[in-house]
Structure formats: structure tokens, C-alpha cells
N, C-alpha and C positions, 0 to 999 in steps of 0.2 A: 543975249549970251547964246540962246538956242540957235539963233539964225547963224551966228559967227561959227559955232561949231558944226552946224550943218553944212555950212560952205567949206570948212577945213576937211570934213570927212569926204564930201564929193570931190574936193581936188585931189585928195590921197587917193581915192578909188580911180580916178581918171589917170593918175600917175602909174598906179598898179597896172590898169588895164593896158596902158601903152607899152609897159614893160613885159607883158605876158602875151602880147598880141603874136608875137612870132617865136616864142620859146620852143625849144626842143623837149622831148620827153624827159630826158635826163636832167634838164634845167628845172623844170616843174618838180621832179621827185627831190631834187636838191633842196629847192624852196620850201616844200612842204616839211621835210625833215629837219629844217632849220627852225621850224616854229616851236615856240616854247610853250604855248597854251593852245587848247582847243579852239578858241575864239580866233586866234591868228590863223590856224589851220583852215578854218571855215571861211575866212577872208580871203585866203590864197585860192581856195577851191571856188569860191563865188566868182572872184575876178577871172580865172581861168575859164570857167564855164560861160561867162558872159563873152569873153574873146572868142570862144569856140562857136558860139551862137551868131556872133557877128560874121565870122567866117563863113558859116554855114548859109547865112542870108545873103552874103555877097557871092556866093557859089564860087568858091576859090578851088579848083581841083587839085592845085599843087600842095595845098595844106591838108587835104582831106585825110590821107593816111596817117599823117602825123596827128591830127585831132583825135582820130579815131583811137590811136594808140593811147593818147593822153585820158581820153573819156573811159577807157577800159581800166586804167589805173584808178581813176576817180570812182568807178563802179566798185572796185574792190575795197575801197576806202569805206564804202557804204552810203555814198551820196547818189541821188537820183540822176539818171542819164537817158530817161526816156525821150528826151527832145531830140536825141541823134540817132533814133532807130533807122529812119530811112537813109542816113549816110552809109550804114552797113550795105544795104541794098545797092546803092549806087557804086559803091567799091566793088561788090560781087560782080556787077555788070560790067565792070571795066574790063578791058582787054588783057591788061598785064598781069603777070603772076604776082608780083609784089602787092598790087592793090587788092587782088582776089585773096590773098593770104591774110591780109589784115582785115578785110571785109568778112571772110568767114570766121576768123578768130573772134571778130566782134559780135557776129551773129550768134555763135555758140554761148558767149559770155553775157551778152546784154539782153538776149531773147530767150523764151522757152516755147514749148509746143502750145501753150495756151494763148500766145500773142496772135492776135488776127493779122498782124503785119507779115506773119509767117507765110500766109497764103501767097503773097506777092513773089516770094523767092522761088516757088516750085518751078517755074519756067526756067529761071536762071540755073537752078540745080539739074534740071533734065538736060540742059544745053552742055554744062560742064561735064556731066557724066558721059557724054558722047564726044567730049574734047580729045583731040589726038596727043595732047600733052598728058602724060601719065601723072605728073605732079598736081596738074589742075584737076584731074579725075580724082586723084587721092585726097585733095581738099574737099570736094563736094561729097565724098564717101564718108570722110570724118564728120563733116557737119550733119549729114543725113543720119548717121549712126548715134548723134547726141541729142538731136533736137526733133526727130522725125515724129510726126503725129500719125494717126491712123489713116487720114486722107492722103497725106503725103506718101506713105507706105503703100497704099493701094495704087497711087499714080506711078510710082518711080519703081515698084518691085521689079517689072520686066528689065530694066536697065540694070539693076543689081544682079539679076539672075545672068545676064549676058556677061557682066563684068567678072563674075566668078569663073567664067570659062578662058578668061584672058591669059596670054602667055607670061605677062609680067607677074612676078612673085609678089611685090608690094600691093599690086591692085587686086589680086586674088585674095590676099590676106585681109585687106581692108574691106573688100565686098563681103567676105564671109563674117566679119565682125558687124558690118552694117546690117546684114541679114538677121542677125540675132535680135536687133532693135525692131525689126520689121515683124518677126515672128511673135515677139512679146506684144506688139501693139495690135496686130491682126493674126491671131492663132489659125484662122482659116487658110492662111497662106502657107503653112507649114508643109503641105503636101508639094508645094513647088520646089522646095529646097532639099528634100529628102535624097533624092539621086545625086544632086550637086553635092551635098555634104559627104555623102559615101564615096564619091569619086576623088574628093579632096584628101582623103585618108591614104591615098596612094602616092602623094606627094614626098619629096625628100626634105624640102626646106622645113626646119623646125617651127618657125614662124607661121607658115601656112597650116602645119599640123595642129598647132595648138588652137588656132582659130577654127579649124574644122571641127576638132573635138569639142570645143566650146559650143559651137552650133549644133552639133549632134545631142548634146546634153540638153540644150534649150529645146530642141525637137521633141526629145523624150518627154519633158514636162508638158509640152503644149498639146500632144496628140498621142493617143494610144496606137493609132495605125502606125505613125512614125516610130514609135517604141519597137512594134513588132517588126517593122521593116528593117530597122538597124540591128536587131538581134539576128535576123537572117543574113544580112549582108555586110556587117561591120566587125563582128566577133574576131574572125580570122585576121583582118587587117590590124585590129588593136593588138592582139597577141603578137603579131609580127612587128608592130611598132614598139613595143615594150621590150621584146627580146632584142631588137637590134640596138635601141638605146642603152639597154643593160650591158651588152656585151660590146659596145663601140670603144674604140680606142680614144686616146686623148684627143680632144678637139677645143682648142683655145676659145673659139667663139662661143662654145656652149658649156664650158667647164665652170663649175662652182665648187670651190673647196675640194676639188678632186673627184666630185661627182658629174657625171655627164647629164647635162640639162635636167635638174631636178623638177622643174617647172612641167615639162612635158611628162615625166614620170607620174607626177601627182594628177595631172588632167586625164591621162589615160586610165588611171587607177579608179578615179572618180566616175568615169563613164562606164568602166566595167562593172563597178559596184550597181550603177543604176540598171544596166542590161542583165545582170546576173540575178538580181533579186527576185524570188519567186520562180526562177527558170532553172531546173535541174541540168539541163543539156547545156545551156550556156556556162553554167558554174562548172560543170566537169571539164569543159574545154578550158577553162581558166586556170584550174587547179595547178597544173604543172609550172607555168610561168609565174604565178603567185609564189608558190613555194621557192622557186629560183630567186626572186627578188627579195623575199624574206630572209634567205640565207646568205646572199652574196653582198647585200648592201651593207657598207661600213656604218657602225653606229657611234664612232668616235668624232664624226662631223654632224653639226646641226642640220645640214641639208640631208645627210643620211637618214637622221632620226625622222625628219619630216616625211621622207619617203616610207620608212618603215611604218610610222603611224598611220599613214593613208593605206599602205598595204594591209595592216591589222583591221582597218575600219572596212575594207573591202572583203576580207576573208569573213569578218564576222556578219557582213551584210548580205552575202550570197549563200546558196546551198553548199557550202564547202565540206569536205570530209573531216571527220573528227580529229585526224592526226594533223590536219592543216589547221584546225582551230586551236590545238593545244600548242602548236608552234607559235600562233599569233599571241596566244595568252602568255607564253614564255617570253616573247619579246616585250610585252607590257610589263612582266616581272623584272626584267632588266632595265626598263625605264625607271622603275621605282628606286633603283640604286643610283641614279643619275644624280649629279650634283646640281643640275638645273631645277629650280622650282617648276618652272613652267612645264617641263617634260613629265615630272612626277605627277603634276595635277592632272594633265591630260590623260596619263596612264591610269590614275584612279578613276576618272570619269568613264574611261572605256572598260575598266574592270567591271564597274557597277552594272554596265549594259551586258557584259559578258557573262555574269552569273546566271542569268536566265537561259543562256545558251550551253554553258558547261561549268557547272558550279564546282565539280571536282577539281578540275584543272586550276580554277581560281584558288581553291582551298590550299593548294600546294605552295602558294605564295603568302600564306597566312602570317608567318613571322614578319616578313618584310613590311606587310601592311600594318602590322601593330606598331612597327617602329615608325611608321609615318604618322600614327596618332600622337606621338611624342615630338613630332617636328616643330621647330620654331616658327614655321609660317602657319598663320592662323587658318587660312584658306585650306591648306593641305591637311592640317589636323581635322578640321570638320568633315572634309570630304572622305578621308581615312576613317573615321569614326562612322559615318554612314555605310561605308562599305562593310566594315567589321560587323555592324548590326545585320546586314544581309548575310554574312558568312555564318552566322551562329546557327546551330542545329542542335539536336538532342545529344549528339556524340561529343561535341566540342564545347558546349556551354559552360562548364566548369572551368576549364583552363583559360578560355577567353575571359570570363568574367574576373577571374583572379588576376589576370594582367592589367585589366581595365581598372579594377579597384586599387591595385598596387599604385598605378599612375595617378589615381585621383588624389592621393596625398600630396603630390608635388605638382599638380596641374595649375596652369594659369587661372587666377580667379574668373577672367573673362570666359574661359573655357569650360569651367566646373559646372556651369548650368547645363550645357549641352550634354556633357560627359554623364553627369548624374541622371538626366532624363533617359539616356540610352541604356545605362546600367539597370535602372529600374525596370525598363520596359523589358529588357532581356530576362531579368530575373523573374518577373511576373509570368512572362510568356512561356519559359522553358523550364521552370522550377518543376522537378519530380517528386521532391520530397520536402515537407514543410520545414524539417530542421535546417536544411541547407538554404531555403528561401529566407528564413528567419535570420540566420547567421550573416547572409550577405545584405539584408536590408538593414541590420544593426550597423555593419561596417559602413554603409553608405550614409546613414544618419550620423555617425560619428565623425566622419571625415567631411561630409558636405551636407550637413542638416539644414543650412540656410538655403540651399539650392533644391531641395526636395518640395514637390508640390504637394498640396493639401490632399488631393484625391489618392496619392500614392500611401500617405499615412493612414487615411481612411481604410484602405484596402487592407493595409497591415494589421490594423486594430481588428478588423473583421476576421482575418486569419488566426489571430491571437485568441479571439473569443471562441472559435471553434476547435482550437488545438488544446484541449483540456490537459493532455499529458505534458505539454511543453510550456504551460503557463508559469510555472515556478522556474524553469530555466530562463525563460524570457525576461521575467521582472528582475531576476538577478543579473542577467547580461545587461539590461537597460540600466539597472542602478550603477553598475560599475562604469558603464559608458557615461552616465550623467555626471559622475564624479570627475571624469577626465575631459569631457568635451560639453561641459555645461552652457557654452555660448551658442550651441547649434539649436536653432528655434524648433525645428521639427522633432529633433530628438528629444528635447524637453518635453514637448506636448505628448509624444508617445509614451515617454517614461513616467510622467506624472500620472497619466491615466492607468498605466499598468500598476503602479505602486498604490493608487487609490482603489482599484479593483482587487489586486492580489497582494496586498501589504502583508498579510499573515503568512503568505507562502514565501516572502522575502525573508522575514523574521525567523520562521521556523525551518527554513531551508527544505521545503516541501517539493517533492518530484525531482529529486536529484537525478541527473543522467549518469550512465557510466563514464568514468573519466573526469567528471566535473568536479572542480574543487570547491569545497564548503567555504561560505563567507560569513563572517559574524557581523550581523546588523541587529541592532536593537530597535525597539519601537520608537524610541527618541531620534535615532539616526534616520529613520524613514520620514519622520515629520522634519527633520532638519533639511533633508534633500529637497522637499517640497517647499519648505520656505525659503531656502536659498534661491529656487528657481522663480518663485513668486517675486522676490525682491529684485532679482536680476532681469526679469522680463515684465515688469510691472507696467511698462508702456504698451505692451501687447495685450489687447483686451481678450483675445480668445486664448492666449497662453494663460493669462491672469485667472479667468474664469475657470479653466480646467484645474489650475492649481487650487483654487478654493474649494472646488467639488471634491478634489482628491484629499484636501485636509478635512472636509466634512465627513467623508467616508472613513478616513483613519481615525477619527474621533470615536466613530462607532465600533471599528475593528479593535482599537487600542483604548479602551476606557481610561487608562492612566495617563494618557495624553490630552484627554478632553479639555482640561482646563487650559492647557497652553494652546490647543487649536483655537479655543474661543478667543483667547488674547490676539492670536495671529489674524483671525478672520475679523475681529473687531477693529483693527487697524485700518481696515479699508472702507469703513463706514463713511469716511469723508473724502473718499478717492475722487479724483476729478473725471474719471471714467464712470459714466453712470452705470453701465453694465455692472462693474465691479462693487459699486457702491450698493446697488440694490441687492446684489447676491449676499454681499457681506452682511447687510441687515436682515435679510431672510434667513440665512445660515445661522446667525447668532440667535435668532428667535427659535429655530429648531434645536440648537444645543441646550438653551436656557429653559425653554417652556414646553418642549414636547419629548421629554425623555421616554415617555411610554411608546411612543410610535417611531422612535428614531432607529431603532435596529431594523425594523420592517421597511421603513423609508429609505434606509441606505443600505439595503442587502445588495448582493453582487448582481451586476446587470446580466439579464438573461442572454443566451447565447444568440447571436445574430445570424440571420439567414444568409449564408455566403452566396448561395445561388440568386437569391433575390437582389442582393446588393450588386453583383456582377451585372445582371440585366438592367438594374436601374442606372448603373454607372455607364453601360453602353448606351442606352436610352438618352441619358443626359448629354453625353459626348456627341451623340448624333444630332440631338436638338441643338446643341450649340453651333455645330457645323452648319446646320439648316438655316439657324437664325443669323449667322454671320453672312450667309449666302442671300437670304431674303431681306434682312434688315428692315422689319416693318416698322412704320411709324406709330408711336404710341402718345397718347394725349398726356397732358401733364397730370402727374398723380396716378397714371394708370399702371397695369402690371404686365409684364411681359413673362406669361406663363404658358406652358404647354397646355394643351386641352386633351381631354380624353383619358386622364390618369385615374384608375380606378381607386388605387391606394394612396393616401396622402404621403408625399414626399418630405421627410423631415430635412432640416438643415444639417450639415455635416457635424457642427457643434452639439446640436440637439441629439444626434444619434450618439455621440460619444458621451454625453451626460445622462442617458437613459430618459430623456425628456418625453420620448413617445412610446416607452414600453408599456405593456399592459400587465396586469397582475390581478389577483382575486383578493378580496377583502379578508381580514384576519378573522372575524367572527360575525355572527348575526343574531338579532333577536327579531321579534315580531311586535309591531303596533300598528294601529289603524287610525287615520286621521281623515275624515270625510271632506268632500268639497275641494280637493286640491287638484287643480287640472294637471299640472306637470307630473305630480305623483302618480296619478291615474295613467297618464300617458306613457310614461316609462315603466310604470309598474314597481316603482321602488318603494312606495309607501310614502307617508308624510312624516315631518318633523312633528316630535311630540308636543302636544299642547301646553299652554302656559298655565300658571297658577290661577288664572281668571276662568280657564275652561272654555274659552271662545274657539270654535273651531277656525283653522285657517282657510282662506278663500284664494281663488285663482290669481296669479299674477299676471299682469298685462304685458310684461316684457319677457319673451321667451329667453333672451340672452342671459338675463339676470336669473331666470329660473334655472337654465343650464348650469350657471356657475355656482349657484347655491344648492343645486340638487333638491328644490322644493322651497317652500316658505313656511314661516311659522307665524303665529300671531304674536302681537306684542302684549306686554304685560297689562296695558289698559284695555285690551280686547279690540284694538284697532288693527285690521288685517295688514300684513305687509305690503308695501307698495314699491314699485319699481319704475322709474320715469326714465324714458330714451329720448336723448336730444340729439342734434346734428353732431357727428363725430368727424373731425378733420385730421386727426393723426391718432396716435396711441391714446386711448381714453385714460381718463384718471384712474389711478390704481385703486383697487377695491380689496376688501377682506374677503377672499373668494370663499372661504370656508368657515368664515365666522358665524354664518347663519345656521350651521349645524348644531350649535349649542341648544339644549333644552330651554334655555331661559332668554334666547336672543331673538329678536324679529329680524326679517329682511327689510332693509331699507337701503336702497342704492341708487344712486343717480349718475348717469353718464353725461359729463358736461363738455361743451365744445373746449378743445384744446389744441394748441399747435406744436406741443413737444411733450415729451415724457415727463409727467409730474411726478409727485412724492412717491416714495416706496410703500411697499404694502407688506403686511404679514399674512402670507397665504394660509397658515395653519392656525391663526390666532382664534381662539373660542372653541376649538374641536373638543367635544366632550365625550366620554365613554358612553353617556346616555343617550346620544343621538339615535333617532329611530326614523323609520320610513315605512309608510304605509298608505294605503288608499283604496277606494272602492273602483270598481271597474265601470267604464263608461264606454259607449260605443259611438256616440255623436259628440263632435267637439267643434267649436267656432273657429273660423279662420283668424289668425292674429297677424299683426305686423311685428315680425321679429326684430327687424333693424330698419331704421330709416334716418338718413341724413340728407344733407343738401345734394348728395351726389347719387345716392343708391337707395332703393327701398327693397326689402325682402319680406315677402309675406310666407306664412306657413298654412297649409290646410292639412287637416289630420282625418285618418280613417283606421278603424281597427276592424279586424276581421272577427266576425261572430265566432264565439267558442274558443278563441285563441287570445287570452287576455295579455300574453307576453309580447305579441308583435303588433306594431303600430307603423302605419306607412305614412310618411309626410311628404307632402307635394309642396316643394319650395318654388316661388316664383320670384325672379330678379328683374327690377326694373331700373333702367338708367335715367336719371334725373339731369344729367348734364346736357350740354350741347355738343359734347365730343362722343364719338362712338367706342365703347370698350371693346378690345380685342383680346384673343388669347384667354378668354374667360375660364376660370376653374374654381370650384368650390371645394373646400376641405374641412374636415371635422375630425376631432379625436375624441374617444370615449374610454372608460375604464373597460378592463376585461369582462366583468360580469354583464355588460352591454355589447351585443354584437350589432354593428353598423354596416349596412350594405349601401353603397352609392351607385345609383343608376347612372349611365351616361346623360350628360346634359344634352337639351334639345339643340343646342348650337354653341359655338365659340365666340360669337359676337353679340354684344348687347346694343341694340340700336339707341340713338341719342333722344333726348327730349320725350322720353316715355313712349315712343312709337314703336311699340313691341316690347317683348321681354324673352328671357330665357328660363325655362323650367327644368327642374330636376328632382327625381324622386329618391327618397331616403327611407330604407326599411330598418326600423329600430326593434331589437329583441332583447328583452330582460330576462336572462337565464335564471335568476334568482328573485322573481317577483314577490314583494311583500315582506322581504327580509330586512332587518335593521343591522347596520354595520358599526360595531364598536370601533373599529380601526379601518382605515382606507390604505389601499395600496400607494406607495409613493408617487406612482405615475398620475394619479387622479388630479391633484391640483394642477401639475404642469399641463395635462392634457386639456383640461378646461381652459387654462390660461392661454394655451395656444390657439384654442378656438376664438376666444375673446379677441385676441390680437388679430387674427385672420379677418374676422368680420370688420374690425376697425380699419384694416388696410384695403379693403376691396373697393 
């Protein structure tokens, strides 16, 4: 069967080849168009190519031009035709014009300057450039202008120069166009064409003028000498050409929609812009003719608008007078009222560049530009919004912001993100008073809160923290906005934070401003608002966490709602979001078991340093830009953190929840416990001894010592122990402050785990009888503070003689993996009664396999050495917790 099928296919191919052997181009095109499938088309092309190969091998001159025409069509379909390249050269070498025409057309289509075969055609081109027939000369010039290589340009440049002096208009035009290709390929030959190009500007034929002007433009780009030469010898000619064509009467061969040769207009204007840029003398010579073109050209035709736009570009590009620039900007203002979207778009683009030249003139068209922000076309809206952002200054910021915010309520959802970002940037950059800033930000949060970025919300909270006289007004405004726009995520986060911090101001109408209406809000209403926000945004971990913190603070500010808050918080103990689940358990413990410290734990957040935040935000933005540019590779599990940061940078949510704030302890007593290493190191004293009276001994794990602030002996006299094992993720949760009880010993074990494990009670076991004391020591052994399969941290200690409060820690970080750690940074947090100073690290790269290490110095000063604390500031457990998580993630 296979043999029979092969015979049938061969027979069909023979019949097809016999039918295609003498077909004309139109017949082949008809056959290809009749094909219903790609396979049929390939079969037709294959048969036709086979027939052409046969004709080439038989050397049939009569069919050569027909075969070349068919090959060009086959090439345009995407099929290979390299086998017929030599046929082009044979046709070019023929004597007749028809053969040369097809040969040169095939040469330009089938070959390019990279083909080695092209070297063989140089002699034929030279002969045809000297041919007495102007049409054959034109064919050679066209081919040379399309596929000329650097070698061909050097060889044939003299012939092209000679032809530029020809009496034939078409020959001069094509020679000028061909010389453009020569100058591009060999810029060194530019000086040969400078005088010829300048002489062609005296011609009357528009085709020659356009070609000459294009050649002058290319010469200016190729050579500075050519630029200076043309400035001296061509400005007068260009002004004359532009004046003649502007004042010319109706000419049918050059008329386009009632405009005389707009193509020549535009070419002349472009060349004038190049020549006048940076040259005051040339620019002054052009001013009059540019003003004439700008005022006399009709703008109701597309061709006229093209000339006006090019004229505006030329005016803005040269050293024009201020009046001429105002005229150009007014033309762009008229463009903004045009119904054509393309004209309005290019006008907006040009106005953005014109602001740097004459901002006042652009400001006059502010109303029209604002209307473009509301345009139906998305590209025009975005471009107009960028232009409005550039127009804003201290004098017009309020009306422009009002217009943009008014439009924000009806803007398309796709455009709200860009519009919101620009409004926030404008308000932050140009706000002169905090009340206006807050009002505008509250409006933006209400109308487009889902599009506001987190850093904008954080900046707003920092401002609120510093504006003590506006905190009452702000919390009331946000409460009302929360009732009306509760679905806006960013609004909810800022509002619940304010309600949690300043809830009593909301209920008691504290800090009323002149003209502000009083609102009646009960304690239960404040809790209701936060509860609704928690239920509505339960899927958002950040919003949920902030709502839980706000509820916890409200339970302290409004004792009557404590039981209800406890019920609301307890509902999230089984939340699928681990962060919310852990917070719920911890906060329930605070409400139920730590009434004595709840008021101090949940006191109002201290004022945030606005200047430091702005610096930190600018640094983070710059670091993000640099990271995007550099994009360094990080090993799996590695951290991409900036190096050289002296002060630890808290996460935004941590800042909002006051997890990194410092505070002083509530009260102190004194007790001494000897032989406790960490107590002596930090000077805090030790935990009071147990009933057995056995003194506590040094712990071998510095992390556990830091977390428990010392150790205490067990009831049976065995000293507390802490075992450190490899950590692969967040370590198992520990009762951080449980060891502070007078009857409880420290016994903590960090086990390997790959996920966040069970929740913990941060404050369980905290007793009012907790005490700290310890003797002074001057010599301490080195310890391994942390060690896993990936990283080892050792601490060396030194205390200055005579200064028991200050201790110097020398930390050494060793990489145990096979991958190099980059962007190294170490961070730690301590209570306020301990001052920590981090020296710069010795480097930001930790070599792999223990081949080297990074060292860093820490100076720890205890300002209240030997004192016992009955209560700790709320930031203490969270500060130590942040340190433990940091060490686990390094």
C-alpha cells in the first residue's frame, strides 16, 4: 500500500510540475489563493519552485524575468528563495530596461547588505550609474539607497556626488536620497555632501527640496562640522522656502486639503529646529517666519494641524522669544478643544514639556486641562492627570485638589488608582496646614479607600499622632466616614486605629473645633463600629489585627464594655488566620488574667517622630528603587534587607500597634541574687529565690535569658536550663514572661519546626513580687547565643571597670550553609530602661561554609541597675518577642 501511495503522489507531482512549468505570475497567484489548506499551498509553492529550478538549470533567458517575479511573490509568502539570488545579478547585467527593473526589484527584496553575493553587483551598479538612460540610472540609485553597505558606499560615492549635479530633476532627487544612506553607513563621507546639499536648497522642484532638506537633517546628525556649516549657509534658504510655500497660490500638484505642500512645511520646520537649537542668532532669524506660519495656517484641517504642531515643536525647541512661546502654548490650548483624540493627546504631551519653559502660560489653560482629566479616552485622562500634577503649586493647590476629589467620586474604577495616587501626592507635598491635609485625606479615604496605598495611611497616622489639637476632630470625622463608607479598606484601618487610641475623645466630644457639630456616640457605639469592621473585613489579616487591638484598648478605656469585648475577641480563637487566632488568645489572657497591668499595657501610643518617619520612608523608597534596578539574587531562605541601618525598622503594622515603643516600668524594688550571668550583664538583678533557697545559676542560652530577663531556680533546687536546637522557621511559642514569677523556674526548649506552632500567653505568670538583682562582674565567658544548621551567633562580653551599668557585647555571625548571605543586618529591641547602641557591622555579606564571619558591636546600658519592677511597660514583651522572631529568621 505504501508503494502504491508513493507512486500516486509522484504521478500527481509530475502532473502539477508540468502544469506550472510555464505559468504566468497571475496564474500562480490564482492557484495559491484557491488553496483551502496550508498543506495545499505548500504543495503548490513546492511544485512552482521545482519548475523554477528546472528553468534556471536549463538557462532559459526568456523565462528569467517571469520566474523572478514569481520568486518575489513566493518570498513575500515566507518561503525560502535563496537558490535564485544569482538570477537577480543576471537580470541586472542584461541590457534591456524591463529585465533590469525586475532584477533590481528582486535584488532589493531578496537580498540585504549582509549577503556576500551583493559584492558581485557593485560593478553592475557602477555601470548603470553612468548609463545614458536616466531611468536605468534611477533604478541603480534606488537599489543603492536601499541595500548599500559601507564598502559599496565608499566605492560608489563619487558617482552619487556627480549625479547630484545632474540636470534631471528625478536623478537629483534620487541621488540626494541615496546619499542619505551613504552618510548613515559612512559618516566620514558627510563633508563631501555638505556643499551639494546646500546648493540643492536653491531648487524650485518640491521633490528635490524635500530630498535635500532630509539630507541636510542627516548631515546635522552625522557631523558637528556639517551642523555649523549648514547654520551659516542654509538658514536664509530655509526661511525663503518656508515663506514661499506659505504664501504660494493654489497648486494642484502640491495641494493637500487646501494647504500647499504640508510635507515640505514639516520638513523645513524640523530642520530649522535642529539648526536653531542652542543658537541665538539662528533662532532670532527664524522668529518672524515662525510667527507667520503659526498665525496664518488654518487649524480646521488635519494637514494644517500637523503644520501647527510642528511649528510649536520648533518654537519650543529653539531660543525663541517669550511672546512666540506664549503663541505656541496658546495653539496647544486650542488643540485641547479639538474633537480629535490624537490632536488632544499630542497637545498634552507637548504641554508637559512646555511647563519647564513657561509654566505661567500653561497655567492659563488649567481649566481645559482639568476637563481632559474627565475625558472618556483612558490615555488622555492619564496624560492630563500627569500634566495637572505638574501644574500644582502653592497658590492653586486647593482649587485643583477640590476639582480632582470631586471627580474621584464618579471616576472609572480603572482610573481611580492613578487618580488617588496623584491626589495623595499633591496633598502630602503642598499641604500648608494640618487641618486641610486631614480633611482632604479623609475625603480620599472615604471615596477611594481601597485604592490608597499603605504608606499613605501610615503617613496619615503619623500626622494624627503629632496633631494633638486635631485628634478629637479626626476621630469624630473618621467615625462618621466609617458609618457611611465602611467597605473602604484603608479608611477602616485608619478609623479603627483612631477609635482605639482616642475613643474617649470620640465619646466625650473632646477637642471640638469652631463650627464643628457635636455628635452623640456612646461607648457601646464605638465598640459596635469596630466589631462591624472586624466582621466585614475578617479575611484581611492586617485589618482584623488592628480591629482586635482597637477592641483591646477600648476595653481599658471603657471598663463597662470589657465583658463584651472579651466575647468579641474570644470568637477569633479558632480563626483560620493564624495571626488573628494568636492575637485573640493573647488578648483574652490580658483581659481575664492581667487586670492589674492592663491600664499601663494599653495606654495611649506615644507620639511618633514625624521627621524620622519621613526620613525612613524616603530611605525605604530609595532602597526599593535601587533593589529593583540591581535585583540581587538571594539564596533560598535568605533575607533581602538593607545594610547599615542604625535603628531597627519596624513593620508598618508593628508601628501602628505600638509593638516597638519604649516605656519606663511602673515601680521598682530591690533584691539581690548572686551568680546570675545575665542579671549581672544587664544590671537588672535576678529573680527572687525559691523556697528552697538555692541561688540561681547562669543560663547557657542568651536568647532564653533575654526573653525571660534572667532565670530563677526551681523548687527542688535544680537551676533553670535552656536548650537551643536548630531552628528552621518561627520557633515554638514560649511563655516569654512566665519566668518572672517568684515561684517559677526557667525551662525553655527551642525545637526544630517548619511552621508557626501553638499560641502562647505572653504575660502568664507575671507576679507583682518579681525582682531583679545581681552582683557586678567584669569578666564573662563567650557563649553561643544562637545556633542552627544555617547560622551561628556567638557573644563576647566586656564591662568597663567602674561602670556597672554599661556592657559591651561583641557579636560574631557565622554562615554554616553553602550559600552566601547578602544584605546582612542585625536588629534588636529593648525596654526603655535599657539603652541599646548598635555599631555598624563589619560587612554586609556573610561567606558560606564558615569561611569568614561578620562582627558587630552592641553597647547595652541599664539606667536603673539593681531595681525590681512590679510592672513592666506594655512594650517589653512585644520587644523581646520581636527579637526572638528576628533571630529565628536570620
